[in-house]
N, C-alpha and C positions, 0 to 999 in steps of 0.2 A: 621338319625331320631333321635330326641331328646324327651324324656318322662320325665315329671316332676310330681312326686307324692311322698307322705310321707311314703306309704306302698303299698304292692302289691294289686291291686284291682282284683275283679272278671272281667274277660273278657266277655263282653256281646255278644250275637249273634246280627246279623243285625236286626232281629225283635225286640229284646230287646232295641236296639238303637232307633228305630223309635218310640217305645211306651213310653220310658223314657221322663219325663219333664226335661227341662233345658239342652238338648243337643244342642250345638251350633256348627255349622260347617261353615268353610269358604274355598272357592275355588277360584283359580285364572285361568283365561282362556286367551288365545290369540284368539281374534275374527277377522273375515274377515269383515272389514268395521268399521265405527265409530258410536257408538250408539248415537241416538238422541231421547230424551235427554240423557245427559251423566250418569245420575244416576236416580234411581227410584225404584219403586216396581211393579212387574209383578204378577197379581192375575188372572190367567186363568186356568180353569180346563182342565184336559187331559183325553183322552180316548185311549185305545188300539184299533187299527183298522187293517183291512187288505186291502192293496192296490195291485191290480192285483195278489192276492194270497200270498202276502208277508206281514208279521206281522210288524207293526210299532207303534209309538205313535204319536198322533197329538192333536191339540187344539180342545177342544169339540165344535161342531157346525161348524167346518171348511167346506167349500164347496168343491165340487168335482174339481173345478178349483184349489183350494189349493192343493188338493191331487195330481193333475196331475203334479204339479211343481216338485214333488219328485218321480214321477214314471219313472223308467227307463226300463219299460217293456210294453210300450204303444201299442204294436202289439198283446198283449194277449187278448183273448176273455173273460177273467175273469172280474168280476164286478169291477169298478174302486175303490171303497172304501166300507167298511162295518165295523161298530163299533162292538167291541167284549165285551166291558165293559161299565158300567154307568160311567158318568163323575166323576172324582175324584178331589177335590181340590188341587190346586199346587200353591205355593206362593214362589217367588224369589225376594230378594232385590239385586240390583247391583250398582256398583260404578265404573266408568272408572278411572283407574290409570294413563294411558298413551296412547297417540294416535300418529301415525306416518304412513309414507309410506315407502315401501321397495324400493330398487333401481329401480324396474320396475314401480314404482308409485302405487303399490297396497296398499289400506289403511288397516292397522292393528291396533288393540287396545289391551291393556292389561287391563282386567276388573276383579274386585273382585266380587264374587257371594256368596250370603248368602241365602240358602234355608231354609225355616222354615217348609217345607213338604219334604218328601222323595219318590216322585214318580219316577218310571222307566223312565230314559232319560229326566227327568224334565228340567235340566239345558240346555241340547242340544236343546230340543224343544223350550223352551222359548227364548233362544238366537236367534235361526234360525227364528222362526215364529213371535215372538213379537218385537224383536229389529231389525230383518232383517239383523242380523250379525251372521252367523253360526260360530261355533267353528272351528278354523283352523285345517284341516285334518279330520273333521267329514263329510265323504263322504255320509253317510246315510241321514243327514239332510241338506246338502247343496244343493241348487237348481241345477238341471241338466244344464250344460253349464256354471256354475258359479264357478266350482272348479278352484284352481290354481295349477300349476305344480311346485313341489318341490321334489328333489330326497329324497326318503325314508321318505316321509312325514307322521308324526304320529299325533294323535289327541292331541291338546294342551289344555287339561283340567286336573287340578291337585288339589286334596284336600290338602290344605296347613296347616290346623288346625282343630281339633275336640276336643271340651271339653265334656267329659263324666262324668255324675254323677256317683260317686262310689256306689255300691250296696251291701247290705248284703246278706247272703245266702238265706234269705226268700224273696228277691226281693225288700225290702224297701231300700230307698235312705239313705246313711250314712250321717250324720251330726255331726258337732262339735261346741258347743256353738251356736246352732240354725243356723249354717251357712252350707249350702250344700257343701259336698266335691267333688271335681272333679279331673279327670286325664286330663291333658292338653297334647295332642300329637301334635307335629309339624313335618313337613317334608319339606325340601328344594326342589327348582324347580328341575326337572329331567335335566340331563346334556345336553340333546338334545335341551332344550329350548335355551341355550346361543347362538346358532347359529342364531336362529329365531330372538331372542330379539336384537342381535347385528345389524341385518338388519335395524331395526328402531331406532337404537341408544339408546336403553334403557338398562341401565347397573345396575340398582338397583335390584340385584337378591334375596335380603333377603325376606323371607316370614314372619318374625316375626311380622311386623306391621299389618298383616291382622289377 
């Protein structure tokens, strides 16, 4: 992991990060399928819900038929779905970096994701529900029967970069010559990604361009 800054910043909590203006995050994910269109903006509110007694996150206003796609306990007598929270705004921009098929013909894509809100499971739900392309290894939000079999499969979602405004002890944002100061933290792909990406002949493992 590489950290670039001129002086030691205050390390904010997760709540601080979500409240600060100017926070920029970039993620990269391997998706099951090819997004169509290959780039765009998803603006769909999310709600926490219970499906057959199990808490999850879903698109606000989704029907029971949608809920049943992710229901692995259909024999339960519990209600199919029930919202626990009011809809919360959720916005994600995305850009497809690479598409290909593995040796079995399974379509996979490398996609950059840029959330401007920080809802729980936002990227996972937006990819699965709005793009129809769940994150590889995300069993929670992959439709039942659509999972692919890979040994020791892990979820392929990784924060590659975050720009954090530096803050003073009183919580105000630090500036210099009227320019907001930021700590830029970047992180390379996890080692287990190499095997997956090699299956679709994607060899550009650098995260710096995101």
